[in-house]
Phi, psi and omega in degrees: 000141181232132179244125178263105182260122185238137177238129179240142174246132181243162176301141177306134179086000184251003183303312180301317180292322178295316179295320180294320178298314179296314181299319183283319190246339187246327190300313183298316180295319181295313179295327179299323182266324187256348186085197179281142176289154172292317178212154171211105191227148176251134181292130177265326178212166183091232181283084185292170182065027177233153168221158180228154168211157182220138182236143183255135177233157176295317182193185183297323179294320178298316178299313182298317181294316181292319180291324177296316178297319178295316180298331179277350183285123181301326179294319177293320178299321177295318177299314181299322176297310179297321180298316179295317180296324181293324177071023180285328186281135177253326184204157177218139176226131180243138173230125173268124189227158175245146178297148173297153184306331184265002184250129174239107180301144180284337176267135181253156176301142177292140175086000000 
């Protein structure tokens, strides 16, 4: 199992607009290809103006295939275009991780 943990930093004051943009234009396409996220969270304290989400894959090949299909989806492409035009995102960090031996995620990889 492989978990893609992503952290995004947005411009101060733009979190609500970023979340609304994703919910309206990106969420359906992303879930269609990747399934339900393990987590999707907004920072309440600490490193503010950040949000994280994590997606579960069977392995690296499963991740590559699902992300390629998502990137080819016209609905996802429209979201990415709108997202770039909005300019809310300042930074992105991705970590590919494996569960600890004693942890079994409640969300399973799609497919």
